[in-house]
N, C-alpha and C positions, 0 to 999 in steps of 0.2 A: 813171616809173610806180611806184606804191606797191603792193606785194603784201601782203595780209593773210591770215594763217592764222586761220580762225574755227571755233569749235565750233558744231555744230548740235544742236538739241533732237531729241527722239524723233519729231517730225513733220517734220523737215527744215528747220525755221526757224532762222535765225541767232540765237544768244543775244545779248541786248542788253548784257550786262555785258562788261567787258574783262578779266576774270580769266584767260581762256585765249587771248586774242588776242595774236598775234605779228605784228610789222611788219618788212618787208624793203624797203629802198629802194636805188636806185643810189647815192645819197649815202653810204650805209653800206657798200656792197659794191663800189663802184668802177665798176659798169656795170649797165645794166638786165638784161642776160643773167645776170650773177652774182647779182643780187637775186632774179630769178625762179628760178634754180637753187637758191639757198638756201631759198627758200620751198617749193619742191617737195621738197627734202631733209627739211625740217621736217615737211611734210605726210606724206611716206612714213613717217617715224619715228613720228608720232602714230597713223597708221593701223595700223602693225605693233603698237605698244604697246596700242592699243585692242583689236585682234583677239586679242592674247595674253590680255588680261584679261577680255574680254566674249564672245569667240567669233569664229571666222572670218567675215569679211565685214561685221562690225559697224563697223569703222573707217571704211570709205568712206561710211557713212551718217551718221557723226558729225563729219566734218571737211571743210572746203572751203578753197580758196585763191581770194581775190578780187583782181582787178586794178583799181586805182582811179587815175583820172587820165588825162591825154592820152597817147596812144601816142608813145613817143620817136621823134624824127626821125632818120633814118640819117645 
């Protein structure tokens, strides 16, 4: 599974540019669970950073994590 951290616009739509996109894959992190954990850590960091700069609660409206690809088999 590939996890993508994406920025959203003010209407909740995913930005089409890749300037703020981050990618997390099992190939890079050793397992799907580790990739997902890294993506969530990055998401939480961006949310905190956005809240600090733009006000509490704004971060969750500006960032999302997408899971792309087939679910890994156990």
